RODO-2510 file (C-alpha; in nm, 4 decimals, decimal comma):
residues 443
     n   res          X          Y          Z
     1     m     0,1567    -0,0616     2,4986
     2     l     0,2815    -0,1623     2,1542
     3     r     0,6235    -0,0092     2,2204
     4     k     0,7111    -0,3255     2,4144
     5     v     0,6635    -0,5278     2,0969
     6     f     0,9495    -0,3565     1,9272
     7     v     1,1897    -0,3834     2,2149
     8     v     1,1607    -0,7603     2,1693
     9     l     1,1822    -0,7477     1,7919
    10     a     1,4827    -0,5148     1,7996
    11     v     1,6690    -0,7727     2,0045
    12     l     1,5817    -1,0243     1,7347
    13     a     1,7137    -0,7743     1,4787
    14     v     1,3806    -0,7833     1,2988
    15     c     1,1349    -0,4960     1,2927
    16     m     0,7926    -0,5858     1,1609
    17     l     0,6092    -0,2859     1,0245
    18     g     0,2630    -0,4307     1,0798
    19     s     0,2972    -0,2745     1,4268
    20     f     0,2770     0,0867     1,5266
    21     t     0,5206     0,2126     1,7881
    22     f     0,8329     0,1346     1,5925
    23     a     1,0088     0,4731     1,5891
    24     q     1,2746     0,3915     1,8494
    25     t     1,3811     0,0601     1,6995
    26     l     1,4027     0,1234     1,3260
    27     t     1,7508     0,2698     1,3520
    28     t     1,8806    -0,0499     1,5150
    29     s     1,6982    -0,2999     1,2932
    30     n     1,8575    -0,4554     0,9885
    31     q     1,5348    -0,5867     0,8372
    32     s     1,1741    -0,4796     0,8106
    33     s     0,8527    -0,6370     0,6947
    34     v     0,5180    -0,5192     0,5709
    35     g     0,2277    -0,7361     0,4642
    36     g     0,4368    -1,0518     0,4795
    37     v     0,7112    -0,9112     0,2555
    38     m     1,0560    -0,8692     0,4083
    39     i     1,2793    -0,5764     0,3112
    40     d     1,6384    -0,6213     0,4256
    41     a     1,9062    -0,3609     0,4888
    42     n     2,0042    -0,3684     0,1191
    43     g     1,6478    -0,3061     0,0044
    44     m     1,5925    -0,6627    -0,1176
    45     l     1,2315    -0,7839    -0,1126
    46     s     1,1497    -1,1419    -0,0156
    47     q     0,8644    -1,3420     0,1305
    48     a     0,8586    -1,3456     0,5113
    49     s     0,8684    -1,6899     0,6675
    50     v     0,5786    -1,8436     0,8570
    51     e     0,7921    -1,8396     1,1715
    52     e     0,8584    -1,4661     1,1388
    53     m     0,4899    -1,3938     1,0833
    54     n     0,3849    -1,6056     1,3797
    55     q     0,6398    -1,4323     1,6017
    56     l     0,5121    -1,0928     1,4940
    57     r     0,1471    -1,1807     1,5485
    58     l     0,2143    -1,3245     1,8930
    59     e     0,4163    -1,0263     2,0138
    60     i     0,1586    -0,7745     1,8952
    61     k    -0,1305    -0,9742     2,0380
    62     n     0,0368    -0,9962     2,3776
    63     n     0,1124    -0,6249     2,3930
    64     l    -0,1872    -0,4525     2,2373
    65     a    -0,3403    -0,1903     2,4624
    66     p    -0,7090    -0,2449     2,5498
    67     i    -0,9432    -0,0806     2,3022
    68     a    -1,1595     0,1953     2,4453
    69     k    -1,5254     0,0989     2,4726
    70     g    -1,6295     0,3734     2,2331
    71     l    -1,3976     0,2383     1,9635
    72     n    -1,4553    -0,1342     1,9960
    73     k    -1,7921    -0,1443     1,8240
    74     a    -1,8363    -0,1605     1,4476
    75     v    -2,0154     0,1491     1,3176
    76     e    -2,1128     0,2666     0,9708
    77     i    -2,0043     0,6224     1,0475
    78     r    -1,7255     0,7497     1,2722
    79     r    -1,6089     1,1106     1,2696
    80     v    -1,2432     1,1826     1,3415
    81     s    -1,1380     1,5403     1,4172
    82     l    -0,7806     1,5853     1,2999
    83     k    -0,7369     1,8988     1,5097
    84     k    -0,8379     1,7173     1,8285
    85     l    -0,6376     1,4112     1,7262
    86     n    -0,3327     1,6378     1,7012
    87     e    -0,4041     1,7675     2,0481
    88     e    -0,3754     1,4065     2,1676
    89     i    -0,0365     1,3771     1,9969
    90     a     0,0839     1,7048     2,1488
    91     k    -0,0331     1,5937     2,4934
    92     a     0,1507     1,2606     2,4672
    93     e     0,4716     1,4321     2,3569
    94     a     0,4478     1,6893     2,6378
    95     e     0,4029     1,4114     2,8912
    96     g     0,6735     1,1954     2,7389
    97     s     0,4265     0,9114     2,6922
    98     s     0,3407     0,6903     2,3951
    99     i     0,0986     0,8171     2,1349
   100     p    -0,2182     0,6089     2,1915
   101     d    -0,2691     0,3171     1,9555
   102     s    -0,6162     0,4483     1,8745
   103     v    -0,4632     0,7738     1,7462
   104     r    -0,2117     0,5867     1,5316
   105     l    -0,5046     0,3858     1,3938
   106     l    -0,7261     0,6869     1,3170
   107     g    -0,9940     0,5655     1,5543
   108     g    -1,0375     0,2338     1,3754
   109     l    -1,1405     0,3771     1,0372
   110     t    -1,1354     0,1184     0,7589
   111     s    -1,1931     0,3704     0,4795
   112     i    -1,2654     0,7394     0,4274
   113     q    -1,5994     0,8274     0,2741
   114     s    -1,5988     1,2036     0,3212
   115     v    -1,3656     1,4875     0,4143
   116     v    -1,5162     1,7972     0,5763
   117     l    -1,3171     2,1194     0,6196
   118     f    -1,3896     2,3797     0,8890
   119     p    -1,1599     2,6801     0,8243
   120     e    -1,2937     2,8944     1,1087
   121     e    -1,2460     2,6126     1,3585
   122     q    -0,9093     2,5192     1,2010
   123     d    -1,0231     2,1587     1,1707
   124     v    -1,0744     1,8794     0,9193
   125     v    -1,3032     1,5859     0,9929
   126     l    -1,2602     1,2452     0,8311
   127     v    -1,5727     1,0308     0,8091
   128     g    -1,6031     0,6609     0,7373
   129     p    -1,6867     0,3136     0,8701
   130     a    -1,4860     0,1955     1,1690
   131     e    -1,4505    -0,0935     1,4102
   132     g    -1,2337    -0,2446     1,6795
   133     w    -0,9151    -0,4234     1,5779
   134     v    -0,7331    -0,7514     1,6190
   135     v    -0,4052    -0,8911     1,4911
   136     g    -0,4786    -1,0425     1,1517
   137     p    -0,2760    -1,2301     0,8905
   138     q     0,0842    -1,1197     0,8453
   139     g     0,0770    -0,9156     1,1659
   140     v    -0,1506    -0,6454     1,0256
   141     l    -0,4165    -0,4964     1,2536
   142     v    -0,7555    -0,5596     1,0947
   143     g    -1,1182    -0,4955     1,1831
   144     k    -1,2806    -0,7460     1,4185
   145     e    -1,5943    -0,7663     1,2063
   146     t    -1,4787    -0,7278     0,8469
   147     g    -1,1129    -0,8332     0,8533
   148     k    -1,0274    -0,5167     0,6593
   149     p    -0,6980    -0,3481     0,7514
   150     i    -0,7350    -0,0506     0,9843
   151     m    -0,6165     0,2823     0,8438
   152     r    -0,2884     0,4262     0,9699
   153     l    -0,1993     0,7805     1,0663
   154     d     0,1542     0,7482     0,9306
   155     d     0,0196     0,6643     0,5845
   156     l    -0,2050     0,9716     0,5978
   157     v     0,0841     1,1949     0,7037
   158     a     0,3109     1,0573     0,4295
   159     a     0,0382     1,1243     0,1708
   160     i    -0,0225     1,4802     0,2929
   161     q     0,3508     1,5556     0,2942
   162     a     0,3930     1,4188    -0,0579
   163     a     0,0873     1,6022    -0,1890
   164     s     0,2060     1,9278    -0,0335
   165     a     0,5388     1,9151    -0,2188
   166     q     0,6082     2,1853    -0,4742
   167     n     0,5948     1,9449    -0,7672
   168     r     0,2802     1,7349    -0,7899
   169     s     0,3487     1,3775    -0,8864
   170     v     0,1688     1,0491    -0,9299
   171     f     0,2422     0,8009    -0,6495
   172     s     0,3771     0,4894    -0,8173
   173     v     0,5947     0,1812    -0,7902
   174     s     0,7162    -0,0752    -1,0403
   175     i     0,9391    -0,3812    -1,0190
   176     d     1,1111    -0,4408    -1,3518
   177     p     1,4086    -0,6267    -1,4998
   178     t     1,7211    -0,4206    -1,5542
   179     k     1,8518    -0,3464    -1,9007
   180     e     2,1721    -0,5315    -1,8149
   181     g     1,9773    -0,8328    -1,6902
   182     l     1,7723    -0,8491    -2,0080
   183     q     2,0890    -0,8363    -2,2157
   184     r     2,2503    -1,1158    -2,0129
   185     m     1,9359    -1,3261    -2,0485
   186     s     1,9289    -1,2773    -2,4253
   187     e     2,2973    -1,3619    -2,4599
   188     f     2,2519    -1,6761    -2,2546
   189     a     1,9458    -1,7852    -2,4549
   190     t     2,1253    -1,7465    -2,7884
   191     s     2,4447    -1,9193    -2,6782
   192     v     2,2998    -2,2210    -2,4967
   193     n     2,3406    -2,5699    -2,6411
   194     p     2,0110    -2,6766    -2,8030
   195     q     2,0523    -3,0205    -2,6452
   196     t     2,0382    -2,8714    -2,2951
   197     p     1,7256    -2,9806    -2,1055
   198     p     1,4512    -2,7127    -2,1203
   199     q     1,4316    -2,6796    -1,7425
   200     t     1,8061    -2,6164    -1,7234
   201     i     1,7775    -2,3496    -1,9913
   202     a     1,4950    -2,1801    -1,8020
   203     q     1,6992    -2,1876    -1,4811
   204     g     1,9939    -2,0343    -1,6619
   205     m     1,7813    -1,7567    -1,8107
   206     e     1,6368    -1,6785    -1,4692
   207     k     1,9838    -1,6600    -1,3159
   208     a     2,1113    -1,4434    -1,6015
   209     l     1,8198    -1,2032    -1,5599
   210     g     1,9283    -1,1410    -1,2007
   211     d     1,7711    -0,9011    -0,9562
   212     q     1,4922    -0,6719    -1,0675
   213     t     1,4740    -0,3052    -0,9732
   214     v     1,2109    -0,1371    -0,7548
   215     t     1,1300     0,2161    -0,8722
   216     l     0,9276     0,4456    -0,6437
   217     n     0,7935     0,7879    -0,7391
   218     g     0,5934     1,0623    -0,5716
   219     i     0,6235     0,9387    -0,2114
   220     d     0,8946     0,9293     0,0547
   221     e     1,0814     0,6047    -0,0113
   222     t     1,1384     0,5512     0,3619
   223     s     0,7687     0,5725     0,4514
   224     h     0,5343     0,2875     0,5349
   225     f     0,3201     0,4102     0,2425
   226     a     0,6089     0,3344     0,0041
   227     y     0,6627    -0,0043     0,1668
   228     v     0,2959    -0,0915     0,1125
   229     m     0,3083    -0,0047    -0,2586
   230     a     0,6267    -0,2058    -0,3129
   231     a     0,4986    -0,5066    -0,1170
   232     a     0,1624    -0,5046    -0,2989
   233     d     0,3345    -0,4968    -0,6384
   234     f     0,5678    -0,7779    -0,5280
   235     r     0,2780    -0,9964    -0,4151
   236     m     0,0733    -0,9248    -0,7291
   237     k     0,3647    -1,0404    -0,9442
   238     q     0,4177    -1,3518    -0,7305
   239     i     0,0498    -1,4483    -0,7508
   240     s     0,0187    -1,3786    -1,1234
   241     m     0,3318    -1,5765    -1,2083
   242     g     0,2389    -1,8625    -0,9763
   243     a     0,5574    -1,8079    -0,7733
   244     t     0,3318    -1,8435    -0,4675
   245     k    -0,0191    -1,9823    -0,4541
   246     s    -0,3094    -1,7420    -0,4608
   247     p    -0,4941    -1,7405    -0,1262
   248     v    -0,8237    -1,6903    -0,3127
   249     k    -0,9523    -1,9934    -0,5038
   250     t    -1,1296    -1,7853    -0,7653
   251     l    -0,8089    -1,5977    -0,8501
   252     p    -0,5848    -1,8383    -1,0439
   253     s    -0,2316    -1,7569    -1,1496
   254     f    -0,1939    -1,6001    -1,4902
   255     v     0,0379    -1,8833    -1,5919
   256     s    -0,2359    -2,1397    -1,5307
   257     m    -0,4741    -1,9407    -1,7527
   258     m    -0,2269    -1,9117    -2,0375
   259     k    -0,2458    -2,2165    -2,2607
   260     n     0,0291    -2,1148    -2,5011
   261     p     0,3395    -1,8924    -2,4728
   262     a     0,2820    -1,5265    -2,5506
   263     p     0,3466    -1,4590    -2,9188
   264     n     0,6229    -1,2340    -3,0523
   265     g     0,7759    -1,1486    -2,7151
   266     a     0,4536    -1,0017    -2,5767
   267     l     0,4603    -0,9356    -2,2017
   268     p     0,1674    -0,8602    -1,9743
   269     r     0,1792    -0,5268    -1,7942
   270     w    -0,0632    -0,4859    -1,5055
   271     w    -0,0969    -0,2060    -1,2597
   272     l    -0,3236    -0,1444    -0,9620
   273     a    -0,5043     0,1887    -0,9488
   274     p    -0,7898     0,3521    -0,7555
   275     n    -1,1315     0,3897    -0,9122
   276     f    -1,4112     0,5844    -0,7430
   277     a    -1,7709     0,5750    -0,8616
   278     a    -1,7905     0,9480    -0,7932
   279     i    -1,5923     1,2194    -0,6196
   280     t    -1,7969     1,5289    -0,5477
   281     r    -1,7442     1,8564    -0,3628
   282     d    -1,9670     2,1408    -0,2555
   283     a    -1,9495     2,4834    -0,4185
   284     q    -1,7117     2,6152    -0,1518
   285     g    -1,4764     2,3172    -0,1767
   286     l    -1,5189     2,2538     0,1964
   287     t    -1,7056     1,9225     0,1780
   288     w    -1,5868     1,6241    -0,0223
   289     s    -1,7654     1,2951    -0,0800
   290     l    -1,5628     0,9928    -0,1920
   291     d    -1,8153     0,7442    -0,3241
   292     g    -1,7628     0,3825    -0,4245
   293     g    -1,3876     0,3621    -0,3976
   294     k    -1,2257     0,0398    -0,5134
   295     v    -0,9040    -0,0893    -0,6653
   296     v    -0,8921    -0,1976    -1,0268
   297     t    -0,6283    -0,3829    -1,2258
   298     l    -0,5464    -0,2171    -1,5562
   299     t    -0,3578    -0,3844    -1,8370
   300     d    -0,1520    -0,3136    -2,1425
   301     t     0,0951    -0,5150    -2,3465
   302     d     0,4691    -0,4618    -2,3554
   303     f     0,7086    -0,6165    -2,6027
   304     f     1,0537    -0,7632    -2,5429
   305     d     1,2547    -0,7328    -2,8628
   306     g     1,5511    -0,9310    -2,7365
   307     n     1,7304    -0,6243    -2,6047
   308     q     1,4837    -0,4093    -2,4172
   309     i     1,1199    -0,3786    -2,3134
   310     v     0,9171    -0,1590    -2,5460
   311     r     0,5998     0,0005    -2,4132
   312     k     0,2869    -0,0762    -2,6154
   313     g     0,4986    -0,2719    -2,8577
   314     a     0,2604    -0,5593    -2,9153
   315     k    -0,1043    -0,6251    -2,9793
   316     a    -0,3138    -0,6500    -2,6662
   317     s    -0,3809    -1,0052    -2,5515
   318     d    -0,7237    -1,1240    -2,4412
   319     v    -0,5756    -1,3464    -2,1711
   320     f    -0,3855    -1,0474    -2,0275
   321     q    -0,7171    -0,8651    -1,9880
   322     q    -0,8859    -1,1759    -1,8477
   323     w    -0,6365    -1,2047    -1,5634
   324     a    -0,6632    -0,8317    -1,4931
   325     d    -1,0406    -0,8702    -1,4670
   326     k    -0,9964    -1,1671    -1,2323
   327     m    -0,7692    -0,9606    -1,0100
   328     t    -1,0220    -0,6765    -0,9985
   329     e    -1,3157    -0,9091    -0,9282
   330     n    -1,1353    -1,0818    -0,6433
   331     y    -0,9641    -0,7782    -0,4934
   332     d    -1,1924    -0,7442    -0,1899
   333     a    -1,1527    -1,1100    -0,0976
   334     l    -0,7793    -1,0886    -0,1590
   335     s    -0,7584    -0,7836     0,0696
   336     v    -0,8869    -0,9915     0,3601
   337     a    -0,6751    -1,2996     0,2824
   338     e    -0,3677    -1,0844     0,2131
   339     p    -0,4080    -0,7566     0,4092
   340     i    -0,1293    -0,5868     0,2139
   341     f    -0,3815    -0,5324    -0,0664
   342     g    -0,6276    -0,3809     0,1807
   343     q    -0,3511    -0,1574     0,3116
   344     l    -0,2878    -0,0420    -0,0443
   345     r    -0,6570     0,0448    -0,0738
   346     n    -0,6256     0,2496     0,2468
   347     c    -0,3196     0,4288     0,1109
   348     m    -0,5205     0,5278    -0,1948
   349     d    -0,7757     0,6931     0,0354
   350     c    -0,4912     0,8713     0,2129
   351     a    -0,3486     0,9924    -0,1185
   352     l    -0,6841     1,1387    -0,2093
   353     v    -0,7087     1,3162     0,1278
   354     g    -0,3566     1,4501     0,0717
   355     a    -0,4594     1,5901    -0,2669
   356     i    -0,7668     1,7517    -0,1101
   357     f    -0,5406     1,9098     0,1537
   358     a    -0,3178     2,0482    -0,1207
   359     e    -0,6076     2,1625    -0,3397
   360     s    -0,7738     2,3385    -0,0459
   361     k    -0,4441     2,4774     0,0922
   362     v    -0,5280     2,3268     0,4304
   363     l    -0,1759     2,3338     0,5711
   364     a    -0,1265     2,6963     0,4685
   365     q    -0,4478     2,7962     0,6442
   366     m    -0,4518     2,5562     0,9405
   367     g    -0,0890     2,4495     0,9737
   368     d    -0,0666     2,5026     1,3494
   369     s    -0,3565     2,2633     1,4098
   370     f    -0,1763     1,9830     1,2295
   371     a     0,1836     2,0585     1,3299
   372     p     0,2137     1,7721     1,5823
   373     m     0,1402     1,4936     1,3347
   374     m     0,3278     1,6599     1,0477
   375     t     0,6495     1,7170     1,2424
   376     s     0,6607     1,4310     1,4927
   377     k     0,9272     1,1737     1,4053
   378     d     0,7359     0,9231     1,6157
   379     v     0,4254     0,9511     1,3985
   380     n     0,5942     0,8913     1,0639
   381     p     0,9521     0,7761     1,1212
   382     a     1,1986     0,7358     0,8368
   383     r     1,3042     0,3763     0,7802
   384     e     1,6634     0,2861     0,7069
   385     a     1,5889     0,0229     0,4436
   386     v     1,4436     0,1478     0,1150
   387     p     1,2700    -0,0982    -0,1230
   388     a     1,5236    -0,1320    -0,4038
   389     k     1,5269    -0,4746    -0,5691
   390     a     1,3665    -0,8175    -0,5910
   391     p     1,5173    -1,1513    -0,6980
   392     s     1,3803    -1,2669    -1,0314
   393     s     1,3296    -1,6129    -0,8816
   394     s     1,0475    -1,4607    -0,6728
   395     v     0,8555    -1,2931    -0,9528
   396     v     0,9011    -1,4967    -1,2723
   397     a     0,7505    -1,8174    -1,4063
   398     r     0,9485    -2,0878    -1,5814
   399     r     0,7936    -2,1977    -1,9080
   400     s     0,9518    -2,4959    -2,0845
   401     a     1,2860    -2,3690    -2,2163
   402     g     1,2194    -2,0102    -2,1150
   403     i     1,0806    -1,7824    -1,8497
   404     m     0,7959    -1,5364    -1,8289
   405     f     0,7819    -1,2179    -1,6294
   406     v     0,5379    -0,9328    -1,5868
   407     t     0,5873    -0,5563    -1,5800
   408     g     0,3762    -0,2814    -1,4237
   409     g     0,3041    -0,2041    -1,0593
   410     v     0,0924     0,0502    -0,8722
   411     s    -0,0179     0,3945    -0,9906
   412     i    -0,2122     0,6418    -0,7756
   413     n    -0,3034     0,9741    -0,9358
   414     p    -0,5066     1,1673    -0,6757
   415     w    -0,4747     1,4920    -0,8698
   416     e    -0,6714     1,3552    -1,1623
   417     m    -0,9477     1,2428    -0,9260
   418     v    -0,9650     1,5746    -0,7414
   419     q    -0,9602     1,7838    -1,0567
   420     s    -1,2318     1,5749    -1,2215
   421     s    -1,4624     1,6004    -0,9171
   422     k    -1,8123     1,7351    -0,9709
   423     t    -1,9742     2,0168    -0,7738
   424     t    -2,3044     1,9352    -0,6048
   425     d    -2,5077     1,9976    -0,2906
   426     l    -2,3471     1,8093    -0,0019
   427     k    -2,5380     1,9655     0,2872
   428     s    -2,6334     1,6293     0,4385
   429     v    -2,2755     1,5021     0,4061
   430     r    -2,1495     1,8112     0,5865
   431     e    -2,4035     1,7677     0,8642
   432     k    -2,2961     1,4070     0,9160
   433     g    -1,9358     1,5236     0,9291
   434     a    -1,9807     1,7731     1,2112
   435     i    -1,6866     1,8225     1,4476
   436     p    -1,7083     1,5818     1,7431
   437     a    -1,8265     1,7731     2,0474
   438     k    -1,6618     1,5936     2,3400
   439     r    -1,3573     1,4062     2,2100
   440     w    -1,1511     1,3584     1,8969
   441     y    -1,3819     1,0896     1,7588
   442     e    -1,7551     1,0270     1,7736
   443     n    -1,9919     0,7783     1,6128
***
C-alpha cells in the first residue's frame, strides 16, 4: 500500500504530498511538496529539485496498490456514492487497516459533472468521467488515458468543511511583496550610484525587496487544498516572469511578450478563477449539473507609486490582457504538463460541491452518513508547514536596471456560482446519477 512510501520518505525527512497515505509521517517531516513546489518547515515556497521529484515518483510507483478491474478502465460516467464510500472508511478504521487508495482517489474521478442528493437514503452521488491512474509528472497521480490529475478525497473534505463554516468566504491565495520590502526597494533604487551597472542595480533591488508573503483565505491553511492554491499561484508567477521556462510552447512568458517596460509603475495582476458554462439545479435543489467547467485567467492593473501597491491605479494594459488570454487558452495543456494546475481545477470542483452541501444543508440532514470522512484525521490530516512566503528571486523578472513582479493569485467563489444557478428540468441527469446498487462506485 502507499503507506510504505511515506515510511521511506519520512526517513529522508521529506514528505511529498503527491501521495496519499501521509497522515502518520507529516508530524515527523520538516518539508513537504505539492505539484513540484517545496514548502519547508518555515513555510517557504521553492521549486523542488529533479532528484526529489524522481525519488517521489519511484517510491510511489513501486508501492501503488493494484487498481481494481472495475476502476482501471476509462469511462465517461462513473457514479460515486459518498455514503457507501464512508462505509469503506469506517470499515478500514474498525479493522485498523489502510483506507483503500481508490477511496482516497474518489474512484478515479477526473472531474465532477453532477451532484445528486438523496435525502431519504441519506446519500449524495458524485458523477463524472473517471479512469485508472499512474504516477505522472511531479509525483501526482494522473489518469492513464488523459494525463489529468485524479481527484482527491482530502480536497473534497477540506472544501466541505470550509463551506460549512459559519462565515462564508471566497477561497483565495495571493503571493505579494511586503510593504517593508517595497520601501527598501524604493530606497535602494533612489540611493544607488547611477554609474552602477544595470544588472547590479536589478540584483540589488531584488535583494532589497526580500521575501514575498503568501496570504490564504477561506480554507484551512494546513490542508492539501491550500497547498495546491499556493503552489499554483507560485508556478503561474514563475512562468509569467520567465523565472522558469513554460512547459507549453504556445504559452510564452509575459516578459518575452512585453517589448517595453510598463509605463508609470503599472503592474500586471492576474488571478485564476473557475468559469462554468452553466450551473443548473432542479426545482427541489436535489440535482445539480455543472456544465463546461474550466479555469480562466482574469486581469487587472495595479500601480506602484514608489511606496505601496495601489489597486486599479493605472490604465489597463493590452499586453497584460494578452498574456492572461494566453494562459486561459493553454490551461488544459498546462494542466497535463504541470499537474498542479489540473489539481487546482479539481479543487474548484470540490469547492463547488462544498457550496452545494452548505446550500442544501447536507451535513445537517445526513451528517451521520458522512461522519467518517469528515472526522477522520487520516483522511484530511493537518500539515505542520503552512505556506507563508516565497523568495522574490523565484517570482520576479530582472529588466535592465530594474525588476518586474506580478500580483494576484487564485480566487474561487463557489457561493456566487451556486446562487446564480438556474432552475431547470434535470430528470435525465438524476437518472444517470442513481445510487450504485452493489458497491460504492459504478460505471
